[in-house]
N, C-alpha and C positions, 0 to 999 in steps of 0.2 A: 712199292716196287722200286728196285734200284734204277738208277738212271745212267746214261752214258756220259763219260767224260769227253769233252771236245779235245781234238788232237793238240791244239796249242797249249792247253792247260795240262794235258798229259805229259807232253815233252818237258814242260817247265817243272813238273813234279819229280822228274827222274834225278837220282843222284849219279854222280860221275862213275861210280863203281857198280851200277846196276845194268843188267842186260835185259833186252826185250825180245820176246817171242810173240809176234802179233799175227793172229789168225784173222784175216780180213776178207770181207766180200769184195768182189770186183766192183769197178765203177759203173756208171749208168749205161745201160743198154736200152734198146727199145723193147717193147712188150713182145714176148714170144707167142706165136700163134700156132695152131695145129698144122698150118701149111709149111712151117719151117722144117727143113730136112734135119735128120739126125737129132730129133727132139730139141732143136734150137741150138745145137752145138756151134753152128756157124754164125750165130747172131753176135756181132761185135759191139764194141763201145760206140756210143755216139760222140760227136765232136765235143759236146758238153762233158761227157764222161771222161774223155782224155784230158780236157783242160782241168777238171777237178782233181784228177789223179796227179797231174803235174803240180798243181798248187799245193796239194798235200805233201809232195816230195820236198817242196821248198821250205816246209816247216821243220824238217828233220834237223836236229842238232848234229854236230860233227861226231863221227864214230864209225867204225867199220860196219859194213852192211852187206847182207846176202839176201837173195830172193829165191823162194821156192814157189812153184805155181802149179795149179791144175793145168793139164795140157790143153784145155779148152782155150780158144784164142782170146776171149775177152779177159780172162785171168792173166794170161801172159802179157797182154797189152797193158793191163793195169799196172803190173809190176814194172814194166819198161817205162811207163809214163811217170810213175813215182820216182824212178831213178833219174829220169830226165829232169824232173824238178830239183832233185838233190844236186845234180851237176850245175843247173842254172843258179843255185844258191851258193856255189863254190865249194861244195863238199868233195871229199876224196872219193873217187869212183869206187863203186862196189866191186867186190871180187866174186867171180863165179864159183859157187860151191862145187865140190868134187862129187857130183851125182850123175849116174848114167842117165842119158836122155832116152825116154821111151814114150810112145804115143798111145798106148792102149788104155782106155778108160771106159767105164760104163756109159759116160756121157758122150763119148766119141766112139761109137761102135758101128761103122758103116756096114751095110748089108751086101755090098758088091765091090768089085775091083775099082769101078769108077768112083764110088764113094770113098774108098780107101785112098785113092790118089788125090782126091779133093781135100781130104783131111790132112794128108801128108804135105800137100802143097801149101795149105793154109798155115800149118805149124812151121814149116820150113821158112815161110815168108816172115813170120814173127820172130823166129829164132835166127836173127841176123848175126853176122860175124861180130864177135866181141861182146855179145849180149851177156849180161850178168845174171840172167834169170835161168834157173834150172827147173824144167818141167818134171813133175813127180806124179806118177800115175794115181796114187791113192788120194791125192788132193782133189781129184775129179770124182771120186766115188767112195770116200772113206767109210761111210756107214752102210753101204749096200751089201746085203747078205745074199740076196737072190735077184739076179739081173732081170729075169722074166717077170717076177712079181713087181720089181721096181718099175719096169716099163708099163705095167698095168695101172700104176698110180701117177705116172709122170705127168700126164696131160689130163687127168681126171681127178678133180678135187685135191690137187697136189698139196697145197698148204694145209688143208684139213687133215690129210693123211700124215703129214709130218707132226702136226699137233697131237693126233690120236696116238701115234707111235710113242712120242715123248711122254704123254700123260699115262700111258699104260705100260711103257717099257716092253711092249710086245707087238711085233708086226711082222708078217711073213717076208716083207721086202728088206727089212733092216736088222742089223745086229742089235742086241740089247744095249741101250744107251749107257746104262750105269757102268758097264765095263769098258765099252768101246771109247767113251769120252776120255777115260783115264789113259787108254792106249794112245790116243791122239796127243794128249799132253806129253807123254813120255817120248813119243816119236818126235815131236817138235823140239823138245829140250835136248834130245840126243843128236838131232840133225844140225841144229843151229850152232855156228862156230863164231859168230860175230857179236858185236854189241847190239846191233839191230838185225833181227832175223824175221823176215816178212814172209808169210805164208798166204798167198792169194788163192782164194777158192770161191765157193758158191754159198748162197744163203741157206740152201738145204742142209749144209754141214755146219755153218756158223750158228744158225738158230738153235739146234739141239745142244750144241756145246755151250752157248750162252745160258740156256735153260738149266743145264746140268750144273755148271760151275758158279753161275751168278744169280740163279733164282729168277731169271726173267720169265715172263709169261707172254706168249704171242698167240694171236688168233689169225685166221685168214684175212680179217679186216684190219688187224693191227699187227703189222709185220716189221721186220728190220729194214733199215735203209741200206743204200749202197755205201761202199767205203767205210763199213762199220764192222766191228768184231770185238774180240777180247784179246788182251795182252797178258801173258805170264811174265812177270817181272821178277828176275832173279838177282840176288845180291848178298853181301855178307850178312845182312840183317834178316835174311829169309826170303820167302816168296810171297808176292801179293798178286792177285788177279784183278785186272782192271778192264771193265767194258769201255771201249774207246770208239769214237766216231770221227771220221774225217769230214762229216757234213755238219750242217747247222743243228740237226737232230738225228738221233739214231733210229727213229721210228718212221714208218710210213703208214698212213691210214687210208683205206680204200673205201 
């Protein structure tokens, strides 16, 4: 089975004329429980998670950078911490991409006005003045076909449902992986305008993308790690797809 390339080695492997489109899981959060509101949408990064994302940002070589993120707070925070690390390393500040800000996502779907205000306040707090991160709805729920069916599996054997969907390419909650993963790649390549284009999202969307493009196999007890994903690398010599982790390993065993 293929393995992940660690971020320092990945950055060293890049040619000066190559561009990177990195789909990455957010950094460390605490475990989501059934008691968490909005299916855990408000569970943020831990202090360790922020520190790890900052340290990852310090590894980036020089080059223009843009960030796209799921509107869920821990993904926005991950992108902001990576940028903080870049700035601490003396890199040129990222530019904010020209994308309309919207907060509607299957992972942030409050059921009443109070919930709506709570989500709006959380995102507004993270979307500080001058932030270089652009929240993009579909990074919160890219593969979801039926929201009600998705809710049915979100807190019930969720990892197993993801694996069953990928292995069969058929699930009532999700689009067919074989076509939708290609759409995600095209979306990323079309949206990214910089040398480094970072797309911060969730494990439930990175795992199937890794399985489709890189041949990885995951199980509920052998899952992907935080700050881990895959990079589409584009350059004059063509495209290569690289599984990359910002951690010591790209896997978690439970």
